[in-house]
MISEKOL-787733 format. One line per field, with one value per atom (N, C-alpha, C): residue number from 1; x, y, z; residue in three letters; atom name. Coordinates in steps of 0.2 Angstrom, whole numbers, always signed. Atoms other than C-alpha are relative to their C-alpha. Layout:
num	(NUM	...)
x	(X	...)
y	(Y	...)
z	(Z	...)
residu	(ala	...)
atome	(CA	...)
end
This chain:
num	(1	1	1	2	2	2	3	3	3	4	4	4	5	5	5	6	6	6	7	7	7	8	8	8	9	9	9	10	10	10	11	11	11	12	12	12	13	13	13	14	14	14	15	15	15	16	16	16	17	17	17	18	18	18	19	19	19	20	20	20	21	21	21	22	22	22	23	23	23	24	24	24	25	25	25	26	26	26	27	27	27	28	28	28	29	29	29	30	30	30	31	31	31	32	32	32	33	33	33	34	34	34	35	35	35	36	36	36	37	37	37	38	38	38	39	39	39	40	40	40	41	41	41	42	42	42	43	43	43	44	44	44	45	45	45	46	46	46	47	47	47	48	48	48	49	49	49	50	50	50	51	51	51	52	52	52	53	53	53	54	54	54	55	55	55	56	56	56	57	57	57	58	58	58	59	59	59	60	60	60	61	61	61	62	62	62	63	63	63	64	64	64	65	65	65	66	66	66	67	67	67	68	68	68	69	69	69	70	70	70	71	71	71	72	72	72	73	73	73	74	74	74	75	75	75	76	76	76	77	77	77	78	78	78	79	79	79	80	80	80	81	81	81	82	82	82	83	83	83	84	84	84	85	85	85	86	86	86	87	87	87)
x	(+3	-158	-7	+6	-174	-1	+0	-169	+0	+0	-165	-6	+7	-182	-4	+4	-190	+1	-1	-181	-2	+3	-185	-7	+7	-203	-2	+1	-203	+1	-2	-195	-2	+1	-202	-3	+3	-213	+6	-5	-198	+5	-4	-187	-3	+4	-200	+0	+1	-202	+7	-7	-183	+3	-1	-183	+7	-6	-169	-2	+3	-180	+4	-4	-171	+7	-7	-154	+0	+0	-158	-1	+0	-163	+6	-7	-147	+5	-5	-137	+0	+0	-143	+4	-3	-137	+7	-7	-121	+4	-3	-117	+0	-1	-121	+5	-5	-110	+7	-6	-96	+2	+0	-99	+2	-2	-98	+7	-6	-82	+5	-4	-74	+0	+0	-80	+3	-3	-74	+8	-7	-57	+3	-2	-56	-1	+1	-63	+1	-1	-58	-7	+6	-74	-4	+4	-89	-7	+7	-107	-5	+5	-122	-3	+3	-129	+4	-5	-113	+0	+0	-114	-6	+6	-132	+0	-1	-128	+4	-5	-113	-3	+3	-123	-7	+6	-139	-6	+5	-149	-5	+6	-166	+0	+0	-163	+6	-5	-151	-2	+2	-161	+1	-1	-160	+8	-8	-141	+2	-2	-139	-2	+2	-148	+5	-5	-137	+7	-7	-121	+0	+0	-126	+0	+0	-130	+7	-7	-113	+5	-5	-104	-2	+2	-114	+3	-2	-110	+8	-8	-91	+2	-1	-92	+5	-4	-84	+2	-2	-75	-1	+2	-83	-5	+5	-94	-4	+5	-109	-1	+1	-110	-7	+7	-129	-2	+2	-129	+2	-3	-118	-1	+2	-124	+6	-5	-107	+3	-4	-96	+7)
y	(-3	-198	+2	-2	-196	+7	-7	-179	+4	-3	-174	+0	+0	-179	+4	-5	-170	+7	-7	-154	+2	-1	-156	+1	-1	-158	+6	-6	-144	+6	-5	-132	+0	+2	-139	+6	-6	-124	+5	-5	-112	-2	+2	-123	+0	+0	-124	+7	-7	-105	+3	-2	-103	-4	+4	-116	-4	+4	-127	-6	+7	-142	-6	+5	-153	+0	+0	-147	-3	+2	-151	-8	+7	-169	-3	+2	-171	+0	-1	-165	-6	+6	-180	-6	+5	-192	+1	-2	-183	-1	+1	-184	-8	+8	-203	-3	+3	-206	+2	-2	-196	-5	+5	-207	-7	+7	-223	+0	+0	-217	-1	+0	-214	-7	+7	-231	-5	+5	-240	+1	-1	-233	-3	+2	-237	-7	+7	-255	-4	+4	-269	-5	+4	-278	+2	-3	-271	-3	+2	-277	+6	-5	-268	+3	-3	-266	+5	-5	-257	+6	-5	-246	+4	-3	-242	+4	-4	-237	+6	-6	-226	+5	-5	-217	+2	-1	-217	-1	+2	-225	-5	+3	-233	-8	+7	-251	-3	+4	-264	+0	+0	-265	+7	-7	-246	+1	-1	-247	-4	+4	-261	+3	-4	-251	+6	-6	-236	-2	+2	-246	-3	+3	-255	+6	-6	-238	+3	-3	-231	-4	+4	-246	+1	-1	-245	+7	-7	-226	+1	-1	-229	+4	-4	-220	-4	+5	-235	-6	+6	-250	-6	+6	-265	-5	+5	-280	-1	+2	-285	-7	+7	-302	+0	+0	-304	-5	+5	-320	+2	-1	-314	+8	-7	-295	+4	-4	-287	+2	-2	-277	-1)
z	(+6	+238	+2	-2	+248	+2	-1	+254	-6	+6	+237	-4	+3	+230	+4	-4	+245	-2	+2	+240	-7	+7	+222	+0	-1	+226	+3	-4	+238	-4	+4	+226	-8	+7	+210	-4	+3	+205	-1	+1	+207	-5	+5	+197	-7	+7	+183	-2	+2	+184	-3	+2	+182	-6	+5	+169	+1	-2	+178	+3	-3	+183	-3	+3	+170	+2	-2	+175	+7	-6	+193	+0	+1	+188	-2	+3	+178	+5	-5	+193	+4	-4	+203	-3	+3	+190	-1	+0	+188	+6	-7	+207	+1	+0	+206	-4	+5	+191	+3	-3	+200	+6	-6	+216	-2	+2	+206	-3	+2	+198	+6	-6	+215	+3	-2	+221	-4	+4	+206	+0	+0	+208	+7	-7	+227	+1	-1	+226	-6	+6	+215	+0	+0	+221	+6	-6	+231	-2	+1	+233	-2	+2	+226	+6	-6	+243	+3	-3	+249	-4	+4	+234	+1	-1	+237	+7	-6	+255	+0	+1	+250	-4	+5	+237	+2	-3	+248	-6	+5	+234	+4	-3	+238	+0	+0	+233	-4	+4	+226	-7	+7	+210	-3	+3	+207	-1	+0	+211	-6	+5	+199	-7	+6	+185	-1	+0	+189	-2	+2	+188	-7	+7	+172	-5	+4	+164	+0	+0	+170	-4	+4	+162	-7	+7	+146	-3	+2	+145	+0	+0	+148	+6	-6	+165	+4	-4	+174	-4	+4	+168	+6	-5	+178	-3	+2	+176	+6	-6	+187	+0	-1	+194	+3	-2	+195	+6	-5	+205	+7	-6	+219	+2	-1	+218	+2	-1	+217	-7	+6	+204	+1)
residu	(met	met	met	glu	glu	glu	arg	arg	arg	phe	phe	phe	asn	asn	asn	ala	ala	ala	leu	leu	leu	val	val	val	asn	asn	asn	arg	arg	arg	tyr	tyr	tyr	gln	gln	gln	gln	gln	gln	met	met	met	phe	phe	phe	lys	lys	lys	ala	ala	ala	asp	asp	asp	lys	lys	lys	val	val	val	leu	leu	leu	ser	ser	ser	leu	leu	leu	val	val	val	his	his	his	arg	arg	arg	leu	leu	leu	lys	lys	lys	his	his	his	thr	thr	thr	val	val	val	ile	ile	ile	lys	lys	lys	phe	phe	phe	gly	gly	gly	leu	leu	leu	lys	lys	lys	lys	lys	lys	ile	ile	ile	asn	asn	asn	ile	ile	ile	ser	ser	ser	tyr	tyr	tyr	ser	ser	ser	lys	lys	lys	ile	ile	ile	ser	ser	ser	leu	leu	leu	ala	ala	ala	asp	asp	asp	ile	ile	ile	ala	ala	ala	gln	gln	gln	lys	lys	lys	leu	leu	leu	ser	ser	ser	leu	leu	leu	glu	glu	glu	ser	ser	ser	val	val	val	glu	glu	glu	glu	glu	glu	thr	thr	thr	glu	glu	glu	gln	gln	gln	met	met	met	val	val	val	ala	ala	ala	lys	lys	lys	ala	ala	ala	ile	ile	ile	arg	arg	arg	asp	asp	asp	gly	gly	gly	val	val	val	ile	ile	ile	asp	asp	asp	ala	ala	ala	thr	thr	thr	ile	ile	ile	asn	asn	asn	his	his	his	asp	asp	asp	glu	glu	glu	gln	gln	gln	phe	phe	phe	ile	ile	ile)
atome	(N	CA	C	N	CA	C	N	CA	C	N	CA	C	N	CA	C	N	CA	C	N	CA	C	N	CA	C	N	CA	C	N	CA	C	N	CA	C	N	CA	C	N	CA	C	N	CA	C	N	CA	C	N	CA	C	N	CA	C	N	CA	C	N	CA	C	N	CA	C	N	CA	C	N	CA	C	N	CA	C	N	CA	C	N	CA	C	N	CA	C	N	CA	C	N	CA	C	N	CA	C	N	CA	C	N	CA	C	N	CA	C	N	CA	C	N	CA	C	N	CA	C	N	CA	C	N	CA	C	N	CA	C	N	CA	C	N	CA	C	N	CA	C	N	CA	C	N	CA	C	N	CA	C	N	CA	C	N	CA	C	N	CA	C	N	CA	C	N	CA	C	N	CA	C	N	CA	C	N	CA	C	N	CA	C	N	CA	C	N	CA	C	N	CA	C	N	CA	C	N	CA	C	N	CA	C	N	CA	C	N	CA	C	N	CA	C	N	CA	C	N	CA	C	N	CA	C	N	CA	C	N	CA	C	N	CA	C	N	CA	C	N	CA	C	N	CA	C	N	CA	C	N	CA	C	N	CA	C	N	CA	C	N	CA	C	N	CA	C	N	CA	C	N	CA	C	N	CA	C	N	CA	C	N	CA	C	N	CA	C	N	CA	C	N	CA	C	N	CA	C	N	CA	C)
end
């Protein structure tokens, strides 16, 4: 996601001028949700660190927040084991 953030920062003024900056930010979340869906289908159990690596997220904490939101929103059917750091 570092590359994504760098590109958004680089072209932010152009996105604002075209009035698509919020669309670009939503695109990031949509891609992450789609990736979580694919991972959820492929694995019955996977660590948050592995998910972070597969989705190029910055930290396990950020990954846990994204997974929790995806579960709350009904995007994936899973539970998080906070102690052992897996879903």
